[in-house]
C-alpha positions as CSV (number, residue, x, y, z in Angstrom):
1,M,-83.6,36.4,169.5
2,P,-86.6,37.2,167.2
3,Y,-88.0,40.7,167.5
4,V,-91.1,42.7,166.8
5,L,-90.3,46.0,165.1
6,I,-92.4,48.8,166.5
7,L,-92.1,51.4,163.8
8,Y,-93.8,54.8,164.3
9,Y,-93.9,58.5,163.6
10,S,-95.1,60.8,166.3
11,R,-95.6,64.5,166.3
12,H,-97.1,65.3,169.7
13,G,-96.2,62.1,171.6
14,A,-99.4,60.1,171.6
15,T,-98.3,57.7,168.8
16,A,-94.9,57.2,170.7
17,D,-96.8,56.4,173.9
18,M,-98.9,53.8,172.0
19,A,-95.7,52.3,170.5
20,T,-94.2,51.9,174.0
21,L,-97.3,50.0,175.2
22,I,-97.4,47.8,172.1
23,A,-93.8,47.0,172.7
24,R,-94.5,46.1,176.3
25,G,-97.4,43.8,175.1
26,A,-95.2,42.1,172.5
27,E,-92.6,41.2,175.1
28,Q,-95.4,39.7,177.2
29,A,-95.8,37.0,174.5
30,G,-92.6,35.2,175.6
31,D,-89.2,34.9,174.1
32,I,-89.3,37.8,171.7
33,E,-87.8,41.3,171.9
34,A,-89.5,44.6,170.9
35,R,-87.5,47.2,169.1
36,L,-88.8,50.8,168.9
37,R,-87.8,52.7,165.8
38,T,-89.0,55.9,164.2
39,V,-88.7,57.8,160.9
40,P,-87.5,61.3,160.4
41,S,-89.8,64.1,159.6
42,V,-90.1,65.3,156.0
43,S,-89.9,69.0,155.1
44,P,-88.9,71.3,152.3
45,D,-85.4,71.0,153.7
46,H,-83.0,68.6,151.9
47,S,-82.8,65.3,153.7
48,A,-79.1,65.8,154.2
49,S,-79.9,68.5,156.7
50,I,-81.6,66.0,159.1
51,P,-79.4,64.7,161.8
52,A,-78.4,61.0,161.4
53,V,-79.6,60.3,165.0
54,P,-82.6,61.9,166.6
55,D,-82.0,64.2,169.6
56,S,-84.3,62.0,171.7
57,G,-86.6,59.0,171.5
58,A,-86.2,56.0,169.3
59,V,-83.5,55.8,166.7
60,Y,-84.4,55.9,163.0
61,C,-85.4,52.7,161.3
62,S,-83.0,51.1,158.9
63,E,-83.7,48.8,156.0
64,D,-82.1,46.0,158.0
65,D,-84.3,46.6,161.0
66,L,-87.3,46.0,158.8
67,R,-85.7,43.1,156.8
68,Q,-84.8,41.1,159.9
69,C,-87.9,41.6,162.0
70,S,-90.2,38.7,162.9
71,A,-93.2,41.0,162.9
72,L,-94.0,44.7,162.4
73,A,-96.3,47.1,164.3
74,M,-96.6,50.3,162.4
75,G,-98.1,53.5,163.7
76,S,-98.7,57.0,162.5
77,P,-100.9,60.0,163.5
78,T,-103.9,60.5,161.2
79,R,-103.4,63.1,158.5
80,F,-106.7,63.7,156.6
81,G,-107.6,60.0,156.9
82,N,-104.2,58.8,155.9
83,M,-100.8,58.2,157.4
84,A,-98.4,61.1,157.9
85,A,-96.1,62.0,155.0
86,A,-93.0,60.9,157.0
87,M,-94.2,57.3,157.3
88,K,-95.4,57.3,153.6
89,Y,-92.0,58.6,152.5
90,F,-90.2,55.8,154.5
91,L,-92.5,53.1,153.0
92,D,-92.0,54.5,149.5
93,N,-88.3,53.7,149.8
94,T,-88.8,50.0,150.6
95,G,-88.8,48.8,147.0
96,A,-85.7,46.6,147.5
97,L,-87.4,44.8,150.4
98,W,-90.4,44.3,148.2
99,A,-88.3,42.9,145.3
100,S,-86.5,40.5,147.6
101,G,-89.7,39.3,149.4
102,A,-88.1,40.0,152.7
103,L,-91.4,40.7,154.5
104,V,-93.6,38.0,152.9
105,N,-95.6,36.0,155.5
106,K,-94.6,38.1,158.5
107,P,-97.4,39.4,160.7
108,A,-98.1,43.1,160.9
109,A,-100.4,45.3,163.1
110,L,-101.3,49.0,162.9
111,F,-102.0,51.9,165.2
112,T,-102.9,55.6,164.9
113,S,-103.9,58.7,166.8
114,S,-106.2,61.5,165.7
115,S,-107.4,64.8,167.2
116,S,-111.1,63.9,166.9
117,L,-113.1,60.7,167.4
118,H,-114.2,60.6,163.8
119,G,-110.9,62.0,162.5
120,G,-110.1,59.2,160.1
121,Q,-108.7,56.6,162.4
122,E,-110.1,53.6,160.6
123,S,-109.2,54.9,157.1
124,T,-105.7,55.6,158.3
125,L,-105.3,52.1,159.6
126,L,-106.7,50.6,156.4
127,S,-104.5,52.8,154.2
128,M,-101.4,51.9,156.2
129,S,-102.2,48.2,155.5
130,L,-102.0,48.6,151.7
131,P,-98.2,48.8,151.3
132,L,-97.8,46.0,153.9
133,L,-100.2,43.8,151.8
134,H,-98.1,44.6,148.8
135,H,-95.1,43.3,150.8
136,G,-97.0,40.1,151.4
137,M,-97.4,40.7,155.2
138,L,-100.3,39.2,157.2
139,I,-102.4,41.9,158.8
140,C,-103.3,41.3,162.4
141,G,-106.2,43.3,163.9
142,L,-107.9,43.4,167.3
143,P,-110.7,40.8,167.8
144,Y,-113.9,41.6,169.6
145,S,-112.9,39.0,172.3
146,E,-110.9,42.0,173.6
147,A,-113.5,43.5,176.0
148,A,-112.1,47.0,175.8
149,L,-113.1,47.1,172.1
150,M,-116.8,47.1,173.1
151,R,-116.3,49.4,176.1
152,T,-114.1,52.2,174.7
153,Q,-115.5,55.7,174.4
154,T,-112.5,57.0,172.6
155,G,-110.1,55.0,170.4
156,G,-110.0,51.3,169.5
157,T,-111.0,49.5,166.3
158,P,-110.9,46.0,164.9
159,Y,-108.3,47.3,162.4
160,G,-105.8,48.2,165.0
161,A,-105.2,50.3,168.1
162,S,-106.2,54.0,168.0
163,H,-106.3,57.0,170.3
164,M,-108.3,60.2,170.4
165,A,-105.9,62.9,171.3
166,G,-108.3,65.9,171.4
167,K,-108.3,69.2,169.6
168,D,-105.0,70.3,171.2
169,S,-103.5,66.8,170.8
170,D,-102.9,66.6,174.6
171,L,-105.3,64.0,175.9
172,P,-103.6,61.0,177.6
173,L,-104.4,57.5,176.5
174,S,-107.5,56.2,178.1
175,D,-107.4,53.0,180.1
176,D,-109.3,51.2,177.3
177,E,-106.8,52.5,174.7
178,K,-103.9,51.4,176.8
179,E,-105.4,47.9,177.2
180,L,-106.0,47.6,173.5
181,C,-102.4,48.7,172.7
182,L,-101.1,46.0,175.1
183,A,-103.4,43.4,173.6
184,L,-102.4,44.2,170.1
185,G,-98.7,43.9,170.9
186,K,-99.2,40.7,172.8
187,R,-101.2,39.2,169.9
188,L,-98.6,40.3,167.4
189,G,-95.8,38.8,169.5
190,H,-97.6,35.4,169.8
191,L,-98.2,35.3,166.1
192,A,-94.6,36.1,165.3
193,L,-93.5,33.2,167.5
194,K,-96.0,30.8,166.0
195,L,-95.3,31.7,162.4
196,G,-91.5,31.8,163.0
197,S,-91.4,28.2,164.2
């Protein structure tokens, strides 16, 4: 069965919550599975000190998870208007996939969470698209036909789903943010099925 890979890094849980909703939306598209995967944190510790399997949540993404997906939804919290180092580190190690063209013509969507409303959500989404464009992926955003995009008072952009987590990173997703996550997943799932046939 084809699958949408929902690849994310989450520090306080909001990006993980968004990933779950995007996965639910993708599976609403029809005969397609959603696979949740994460990436390990980066730190001054040597990578060998990180456990092979996380203690909780999604398992770590493998190169094969990425190579064999029909579509990709990628999410990261905003770090100074850019993706978190953990996601960037993971992407920096996908050169073999790039060389083989494994991701060419596959649809991709993006999502992020920031502490403040103007905390760099759009620049994060745009910067996350750059390595995917180098991989030859087709970037899927959120069209303004999604009513929540005009209603939202917190997160939500045409570049992808977003969330405003608040200064303590503890605000739950708003109803509009949830609706946009579901819509993004569903749109990505539909595109994966259409492009895969």
